[in-house]
N, C-alpha and C positions, 0 to 999 in steps of 0.2 A: 207634389211640381208645383211649376211656373206651365200658363197656356201660352203657346203660338199662335193659335189656330182657332185658338174659342178665348169666347165672352164669360163670363159666370160669375153671377149676381144672385142673392136669398134676400128672401124677405118675407117673412111671418111664416118660413115654411114652406114659400114657395125658390125653388128652384129654377131662375131661366139662365136657360145650357142654349147661347147666341153660334152661328159658323161662324170665321169672322177670317175670309177671304174675300173682301165682295169685288178685289180688283181680280179676282179670274170666276169673280161667280159663285163664290162659297163651291168652287168646284174639290173632291176629295184627293190629298196626295198621301202619304205615306205615313208625311207626321199628324196627319189630322188625325188618321185611322186611328194612332196611337194613341191619340189627347181622348181622342171620346170611349176608346176604349178603357183609357185609364180612372177617364171619368166618372162612364158606368161602373166599374165592379167598383169603386169611392165610394159612390153612393149608397150601392146594390143594397144595405147596410144599417146604412144614418137613418135611424127612426127617424129626426129630428124635420127631412124631407117627405114630403106629404106631398106636394103635388114640381111636377116641371114640364116647363115651355122650353120649345124647342124653336129655335127659328132660325132666320141666318142674316146677314148683315149686308147691306146694300142693296142694289138693283132686282140679287132671285135668291128666294129658298136653296139649294144647290142646283146644278147645273153637269153630276156626275164626275166620272175621271177628271184631273185635266190632264193638261197633252205635256207633261215635265215625267207624270207617272206616267202618262200612256205611253211615250220614247224612250223608258226604261227595263216596262214589259216587255214593250215591243222586242228588245238584246235577249229576254232572261229564256234561260232555259228551261224546258217543263217543271223539271222537279223543283225550280225558285218556283216558277208561276205556280204549283202548287202551293207553295209555301207562306206566297205574297197571296193568293186569292183566304189560303186558312187567316191570315190577320185579318182580310177585309171580316169574315163570315164569326169569326170570335165577338164582331166588334156589334154587327148584324144580332146574334144571337143575345151578348150582352146588354142590349140595348134592349131588345126585348124584353129582357126576364127581368126586368128594371119591379118593385112589388110597389113601386104606386104610382098613381095613369101617368102619361105622359098626353099632353095634349100640342100638336104641329099646326106652325104658325108656320101656314104655307101661301108665299106671293111669289110674282118675278116664273122665274124654271125651274120645275124639279123636273129633272134629267134622270134617266140609268138611275145610279145610287140613290137620288137623291127623290127616287120615286120610295125607291127601299126602308130612307125612314119618314117616309113618309107612312109606310105597310106599318115598321114600327111605333107609328106614334099609340095610342087609346080614341082616341079623337083627333080630327084635325081637320082647321077651322081654315077654307082658301079663299081669296080672293080671286073675284070674281072674271077679272085675265089671266092669275094661274095658267101655265103650260103644263104637262104632264104627258112623257113621253117616254116608252122605252126603245132607243136608238138605235140597244150595243147589234143589230143581224144586218142595218146600211154599215158598219164597221167591221163583217165579218165577224160578230164574237156571236155571245147570245146573254143574255140576266140568268147568271146561274145560280147566286149567290144571294139576293133577295127574293130569288122564284118560291120557298118555300111563304115567306113571311107576303109576298104580292099574293098571288097564290089565293095564301085562309081570310084574302080579303073580298077581295075580286068573282076570284071560283073563276074553273074552267076555263069557260067560253066567253069574256074576257080576254081572258089571258090568248086564248089560239085566236084573236083576231087584233091585237094589240102587241102581240107581244114578239110575232108573224109578219106586222106591216112595217111595224117600227114607228105608226104614224105620231103624232105628236095627236091629243085630245083637252082640251075643254076642261074644267074646273066642275064646269053644269056635266060632263061627261061619269068627270072625277067622281062628285055622286054620284051619280045615277047606277052606279056599278059598288058603290064601298068605300068607293078608295075616298071620299074627302065626307066630312057627316056634316057639314053649314058651307055655307055661299056666300058671301057679303060681297056690297063694295072692299074695296082697300081699303079707305079710308075709314070703315069700318071694324077691322080687323082686331083690332084690341079690346076692344066694347061687346063685340060678339068673347072673348076668348075672354075676356071678366064675370062674364056671365055663365061660361063652363066653368073657370076656374069657381065660384061665389056654389056654383050645387055640388062640384066636385068633393069644395073642405066641406059643407053640410052629412058626407058620411062618414064613418066614424073609418081612421085612420087601417085599425086590424082585420075588417070590412068587404074596405077596397083592396089592399092586396087579398084577403081569400077570394073574393074573385075572381081578380083575375088568376090566378091561380086559379081554380073552379074551370077558368076559360079556359085556358091552355091545356086541362088538362079532361073534358070532356071533349078536345078536339081531337076529330083522330092521328096520322103518325105528327109531333111535331118535331120543328125545325131543326134540330139538331140530329134529327134519328137522318135528313137528306141530306147532313150537308158533304159530307166525304164524299158523297157522290154531283153536287153541284161543283165546290175543289177542283176536282176532276174533269169537268164536263168544260168550264171557262176557263181550263188550264189548257190544257187539250186544244179550245178552240183556241184560244190565243196566240200556241207554234202552230197553229194548223196553216195553209195557205194561204186561204181565203184571209183567215185572223190578221197575218204580217200583212198584205197585200188590204186590210183595210187599219188597221191604224196606220203606216207608211200613207193611204191617203188621206185622210182627214189629215193627220200630223203635215203636210207637205199640202192640204187645201186643193188638195184638187177628187177627177170622181175614180170613187175607183171601180176596176177592170169592168166588173160584170154587170157597169150599167154607162161608159163608151156607148157597148156596142148597140143602144137601145135609139 
């Protein structure tokens, strides 16, 4: 499969996967979701890949959903939204199940689903000026599909604050709550990633895979157990009056109705 929205290269067992829609800050559309899923499914059994580095081209890591995709989902029926959200869930589940270590290289903005991508990485190296945020409630939506992965990383307390306020937060805060593991000046991102790369390649490939599997099994409930709940939840919000109004306001670049009375 040739890629339109991704750039992939491999060197000595290190796979570099780059989101390649810099003109829209690497925002998701259904094509990128399909390509990420296909890539993950193809590499999951490839024993020649020892490490994955996930990055974004251009000024940002990933800014969430793009306008065209959001415009289409606003016109979907509830059943179509369930199908659409299920494809997104499949992508995150497949990425989360990769047996080899995944390093996330986060710079610029990581918003909505972009934070979900960071959450399925084993190690996240973030630039000091990176900005994170779960902004869905400001669109009348909720971060449902990414919630199992995010809550597993940051816990219920941080999720309660950040999911409900929709506030953007710094890389330093991301490290404080466990979403990022190292925060460095943007110019030092690749140096820090090279340090982690050396550490990970010093481990036995089978042992690293077994350690990831152990963590997944020891953790309480896996994301797969709650994905039906999550896809149903976001589909309901997308077709709700608030969800419809929030998406329309975003696309029309205006305040949502619940904000105009402040």
